Backbone bond lengths (Angstrom), bond angles and torsions (degrees), N, CA, C in turn:
res aa  C-N    CA-C-N  psi(-1)  N-CA   C-N-CA  omega(-1)  CA-C   N-CA-C  phi
1 M - - - 1.431 - - 1.530 109.08 -
2 V 1.327 117.15 132.26 1.454 123.05 -179.17 1.523 108.14 -99.11
3 R 1.331 115.26 131.52 1.459 119.52 -178.38 1.516 110.53 -122.76
4 G 1.312 115.38 159.20 1.462 121.21 176.73 1.505 111.81 95.29
5 R 1.323 115.62 153.39 1.466 119.14 -176.92 1.519 113.17 -77.26
6 R 1.330 117.99 -17.84 1.467 120.25 178.83 1.521 112.48 -101.65
7 A 1.292 118.08 6.72 1.458 121.65 -174.50 1.520 113.01 -67.02
8 D 1.329 117.80 -32.04 1.457 119.48 -177.16 1.521 112.82 -94.08
9 R 1.319 117.50 6.19 1.451 121.41 -179.92 1.524 111.05 -75.13
10 I 1.325 117.55 141.56 1.464 121.61 177.64 1.528 107.77 -89.74
11 R 1.309 116.03 127.51 1.459 120.55 179.88 1.520 110.53 -86.82
12 P 1.349 117.38 144.73 1.468 119.77 176.00 1.521 110.67 -68.08
13 G 1.324 116.56 157.29 1.455 121.66 -178.01 1.510 114.23 -69.81
14 E 1.328 117.83 -23.22 1.455 121.28 -179.98 1.525 109.24 -135.91
15 P 1.329 118.12 162.05 1.463 120.70 -177.25 1.520 112.30 -62.40
16 Q 1.322 116.23 143.77 1.451 123.26 179.17 1.528 108.59 -111.49
17 R 1.332 116.76 139.54 1.461 122.12 178.24 1.528 109.19 -134.72
18 R 1.340 116.12 159.35 1.464 122.12 -178.41 1.526 109.74 -105.46
19 C 1.317 116.53 133.29 1.464 123.04 176.86 1.526 108.61 -74.40
20 V 1.350 117.71 135.25 1.455 120.01 178.61 1.520 111.88 -77.23
21 G 1.333 118.18 -15.84 1.460 121.16 179.69 1.514 113.23 -83.29
22 C 1.333 116.70 -55.23 1.470 120.92 -175.38 1.526 112.83 -103.91
23 K 1.322 117.34 -8.61 1.470 123.86 178.47 1.524 114.33 66.76
24 L 1.328 118.63 16.44 1.460 122.00 177.13 1.525 110.24 -87.69
25 V 1.312 115.86 145.25 1.456 121.41 177.86 1.522 108.06 -90.30
26 R 1.325 115.87 127.51 1.463 122.09 -179.70 1.523 108.60 -136.69
27 S 1.326 115.58 170.03 1.466 117.89 176.75 1.533 108.68 -68.79
28 Q 1.301 115.46 149.76 1.459 121.84 -173.48 1.525 112.74 -59.74
29 R 1.322 117.98 -34.87 1.467 119.66 -176.69 1.528 112.96 -74.99
30 E 1.334 118.49 -13.74 1.465 121.62 177.19 1.526 112.04 -83.36
31 L 1.323 117.60 -10.50 1.451 122.37 -174.25 1.523 111.49 -111.13
32 L 1.327 115.84 158.90 1.460 122.76 175.67 1.524 107.92 -99.55
33 R 1.324 117.08 125.91 1.467 120.71 179.35 1.513 109.31 -90.13
34 L 1.324 115.84 133.53 1.455 122.75 175.31 1.519 107.51 -115.28
35 S 1.312 116.43 136.18 1.459 120.82 178.75 1.518 109.24 -139.12
36 V 1.316 116.14 168.83 1.463 121.85 -179.14 1.523 108.95 -96.88
37 R 1.329 114.76 125.36 1.471 120.97 175.43 1.522 108.13 -133.70
38 E 1.311 115.84 121.06 1.465 122.43 178.81 1.526 112.09 55.14
39 G 1.319 117.15 39.31 1.461 121.69 176.95 1.515 115.17 79.94
40 E 1.322 118.07 6.13 1.471 122.38 -179.79 1.521 109.40 -125.58
41 V 1.321 115.84 151.52 1.464 120.80 175.03 1.525 107.72 -80.41
42 A 1.334 116.26 132.76 1.457 121.54 -178.81 1.527 109.36 -138.23
43 P 1.338 117.76 149.17 1.462 119.88 178.38 1.522 111.43 -80.01
44 G 1.297 115.09 160.99 1.458 120.95 174.96 1.507 112.66 96.07
45 P 1.320 115.00 171.79 1.462 118.78 -179.41 1.522 110.68 -67.02
46 G 1.287 114.20 144.17 1.454 119.45 179.10 1.511 109.47 -158.09
47 P 1.298 116.33 167.01 1.464 118.85 -179.86 1.522 110.89 -74.75
48 G 1.300 116.22 154.20 1.460 120.95 172.10 1.519 114.02 80.04
49 R 1.331 113.95 -156.63 1.454 122.18 -173.80 1.523 111.47 -66.03
50 G 1.313 115.11 139.37 1.452 121.43 177.55 1.513 110.37 -146.50
51 C 1.324 116.33 172.15 1.460 121.97 174.99 1.529 107.61 -144.40
52 Y 1.306 116.16 167.47 1.456 121.79 -175.33 1.520 110.80 -124.06
53 V 1.343 115.90 144.17 1.459 123.16 178.02 1.519 107.90 -132.72
54 C 1.342 116.13 139.45 1.470 120.64 175.29 1.521 109.53 -61.76
55 R 1.284 116.47 158.06 1.470 120.70 178.65 1.529 111.03 -86.34
56 D 1.306 116.38 32.01 1.458 123.80 179.46 1.535 108.23 -109.65
57 P 1.335 118.56 129.07 1.467 120.13 -179.49 1.528 113.77 -58.38
58 E 1.321 117.95 -31.92 1.465 120.33 179.38 1.524 111.15 -65.43
59 C 1.326 117.34 -39.80 1.467 120.96 177.00 1.520 110.34 -64.54
60 A 1.325 116.86 -39.59 1.464 120.57 179.10 1.530 110.32 -63.69
61 K 1.324 117.12 -41.56 1.468 120.43 178.32 1.520 111.20 -62.89
62 K 1.330 116.92 -43.74 1.470 120.35 178.51 1.517 110.99 -61.91
63 A 1.324 116.33 -41.29 1.459 120.69 -177.75 1.523 111.59 -66.13
64 V 1.336 117.65 -40.25 1.466 121.00 -178.48 1.528 110.40 -75.63
65 Q 1.328 117.72 -44.15 1.464 120.70 -178.19 1.525 111.96 -64.83
66 G 1.312 117.51 -35.91 1.453 120.97 179.14 1.515 113.79 -87.80
67 R 1.321 118.10 4.31 1.469 124.40 -178.07 1.528 111.11 53.32
68 R 1.320 115.72 37.60 1.463 121.65 -176.74 1.525 112.90 -78.19
69 I 1.321 117.43 -27.71 1.467 120.14 -178.67 1.531 109.70 -70.12
70 A 1.334 116.58 -47.77 1.466 119.95 178.97 1.529 110.55 -62.02
71 R 1.322 117.42 -37.68 1.463 120.94 178.97 1.523 110.85 -66.68
72 A 1.334 116.67 -41.59 1.466 120.29 179.81 1.526 111.27 -66.71
73 L 1.320 116.66 -31.20 1.464 121.03 178.80 1.533 111.13 -88.59
74 R 1.306 116.20 6.37 1.468 124.43 177.19 1.524 113.25 56.24
75 G 1.337 114.85 40.72 1.461 120.05 173.62 1.506 115.86 69.93
76 R 1.310 118.44 16.37 1.469 120.70 -178.93 1.522 112.59 -79.98
77 A 1.346 116.21 -10.19 1.467 121.15 178.15 1.518 108.36 -153.72
78 P 1.339 117.78 151.10 1.459 119.35 176.90 1.528 111.41 -70.51
79 E 1.315 115.72 158.90 1.463 122.67 178.75 1.538 109.41 -61.44
80 P 1.339 119.02 133.15 1.470 119.76 177.71 1.533 110.52 -72.19
81 A 1.317 116.48 154.82 1.467 120.65 177.40 1.526 108.84 -68.89
82 L 1.333 116.06 148.28 1.463 121.07 -176.75 1.520 111.55 -61.27
83 D 1.342 118.26 -43.88 1.469 119.73 -178.82 1.535 111.75 -64.35
84 R 1.313 116.96 -33.63 1.466 120.49 177.21 1.525 110.91 -67.48
85 L 1.336 115.89 -43.40 1.456 120.55 178.33 1.527 111.67 -64.36
86 L 1.331 117.18 -40.80 1.465 120.71 177.73 1.527 110.82 -64.98
87 G 1.318 118.03 -33.17 1.475 121.78 176.00 1.518 111.31 -65.16
88 W 1.329 117.61 -36.73 1.459 120.82 178.03 1.519 111.22 -69.18
89 L 1.332 117.21 -30.42 1.462 120.85 -178.65 1.528 111.60 -74.18
90 A 1.324 116.96 -28.05 1.464 120.87 -175.95 1.517 112.58 -74.78
C-alpha cells in the first residue's frame, strides 16, 4: 500500500536545482554551483551553503544586479563582481 500525497510522483533521474538568476529549475549538471570558501564566493563544489546559476551570461547579470547570490548564501560572503562571475561561466 502506498501512502502520502507525494507517493505516486515520478522522480527525475538526476538532481534538480533552481537558478538564482532566472528562477528556473534545471538539472544540477547544467548549472554552476557557487559556495563560500574562506569568506569569498568561489565556483565548484564546496562544503556548506551554496547556490546555483545558469551558464548563461544574462542569468549571471540578473543574479548580481539583484544581489541574489549574497541573499542565497545568507550574507556569509559579499556579492562577487560581475566580470569575475562571467569568467567562471566561460
